[in-house]
C-alpha positions as semicolon CSV with decimal commas, in nm:
position;residue;x (nm);y (nm);z (nm)
1;M;14,214;3,021;5,346
2;E;13,862;3,159;5,378
3;Q;13,673;3,135;5,703
4;T;13,297;3,125;5,713
5;A;13,137;3,281;6,012
6;E;12,830;3,098;6,134
7;R;12,560;3,313;6,279
8;L;12,461;3,186;6,619
9;D;12,099;3,295;6,600
10;C;12,011;3,120;6,272
11;F;11,989;2,761;6,399
12;V;11,873;2,581;6,709
13;R;11,982;2,234;6,816
14;V;11,744;2,005;6,997
15;K;11,862;1,695;7,180
16;T;11,606;1,419;7,226
17;P;11,591;1,181;7,524
18;E;11,737;0,917;7,293
19;N;12,049;1,137;7,260
20;I;11,978;1,232;6,898
21;E;12,037;1,591;6,791
22;F;11,827;1,778;6,537
23;E;11,907;2,118;6,397
24;Y;11,634;2,359;6,288
25;A;11,680;2,676;6,086
26;L;11,514;2,974;6,251
27;A;11,309;3,217;6,045
28;G;11,406;3,580;6,070
29;P;11,175;3,880;6,062
30;F;11,196;3,916;5,684
31;Q;11,075;3,557;5,644
32;R;10,797;3,585;5,903
33;F;10,660;3,927;5,805
34;P;10,509;3,816;5,469
35;A;10,334;3,526;5,645
36;F;10,197;3,772;5,901
37;L;10,069;3,995;5,617
38;V;9,891;3,698;5,455
39;D;9,721;3,619;5,787
40;I;9,616;3,983;5,830
41;F;9,481;3,988;5,472
42;I;9,273;3,675;5,542
43;R;9,122;3,830;5,856
44;V;9,040;4,155;5,675
45;A;8,889;3,963;5,381
46;V;8,666;3,763;5,616
47;F;8,547;4,081;5,792
48;F;8,472;4,262;5,467
49;G;8,308;3,949;5,322
50;L;8,077;3,913;5,621
51;G;8,002;4,284;5,619
52;F;7,920;4,272;5,249
53;I;7,688;3,972;5,293
54;L;7,511;4,140;5,586
55;T;7,472;4,463;5,390
56;I;7,323;4,279;5,091
57;G;7,092;4,079;5,318
58;F;6,969;4,389;5,500
59;G;6,928;4,579;5,173
60;L;6,711;4,306;5,021
61;S;6,483;4,270;5,320
62;P;6,416;4,573;5,541
63;L;6,195;4,355;5,764
64;L;6,489;4,118;5,817
65;A;6,708;4,414;5,907
66;Q;6,453;4,548;6,152
67;V;6,396;4,216;6,329
68;F;6,743;4,058;6,328
69;G;6,965;4,363;6,281
70;P;7,076;4,413;6,641
71;F;7,149;4,042;6,684
72;L;7,355;4,030;6,368
73;V;7,552;4,339;6,465
74;V;7,633;4,186;6,805
75;G;7,723;3,859;6,633
76;F;7,951;4,045;6,394
77;I;8,126;4,219;6,685
78;I;8,173;3,888;6,868
79;G;8,302;3,728;6,547
80;F;8,546;4,018;6,502
81;F;8,674;3,965;6,856
82;L;8,713;3,589;6,814
83;M;8,882;3,622;6,476
84;S;9,121;3,889;6,603
85;W;9,225;3,710;6,919
86;F;9,197;3,340;6,835
87;Y;9,274;3,306;6,461
88;G;9,640;3,224;6,525
89;A;9,573;3,001;6,823
90;F;9,313;2,796;6,634
91;F;9,525;2,741;6,324
92;E;9,850;2,680;6,513
93;T;9,675;2,420;6,729
94;Q;9,494;2,244;6,447
95;F;9,773;2,250;6,188
96;N;10,085;2,172;6,396
97;G;10,207;2,526;6,457
98;R;10,103;2,670;6,121
99;T;9,860;2,942;6,017
100;V;9,758;2,990;5,655
101;G;10,032;3,249;5,605
102;K;10,290;3,016;5,755
103;M;10,170;2,735;5,529
104;V;10,218;2,957;5,223
105;F;10,574;3,046;5,325
106;K;10,659;2,701;5,466
107;L;10,710;2,817;5,824
108;R;10,612;2,653;6,151
109;T;10,603;2,752;6,516
110;I;10,777;2,496;6,734
111;S;10,825;2,461;7,107
112;I;11,165;2,457;7,271
113;D;11,193;2,079;7,232
114;G;11,140;2,095;6,855
115;R;10,781;1,972;6,851
116;P;10,487;2,174;6,717
117;I;10,325;2,387;6,986
118;N;10,018;2,258;7,168
119;G;9,689;2,442;7,218
120;E;9,786;2,606;7,545
121;Q;10,114;2,736;7,405
122;A;9,940;2,862;7,090
123;A;9,671;3,046;7,286
124;L;9,920;3,206;7,524
125;R;10,151;3,304;7,239
126;N;9,875;3,470;7,037
127;I;9,715;3,649;7,331
128;L;10,052;3,788;7,440
129;R;10,123;3,907;7,086
130;S;9,910;4,215;7,154
131;A;10,143;4,307;7,442
132;D;10,443;4,260;7,215
133;M;10,290;4,487;6,953
134;C;10,169;4,740;7,214
135;L;9,811;4,720;7,092
136;L;9,649;4,739;7,435
């Protein structure tokens, strides 16, 4: 007789107020890492795309570069900050716990009760990610 050992950390059970239980499969690091890489690639592509457009625009019109250059550089820095810190929070709030990378790999971030995370949870989760990754 063969016994199958169930891993305890692969599933989570959620019990609703109506006394109905749901079971969700949890994604491990090897499932989440490719989604994270897709999200990083999108951020990098947006930065390089904006940088390329600004470089072309400044190259075509030196007067434009002289007049609006400092404002565009500051705008680019602010955009970099917003994209770095709030990309995940925006997408997870708007798309029920999913960023573009998570959509590609069919993953979702859920709260402890099994529902998609709300805006506050998404913002807190993504801001605290830098502490988890020791980027400060």
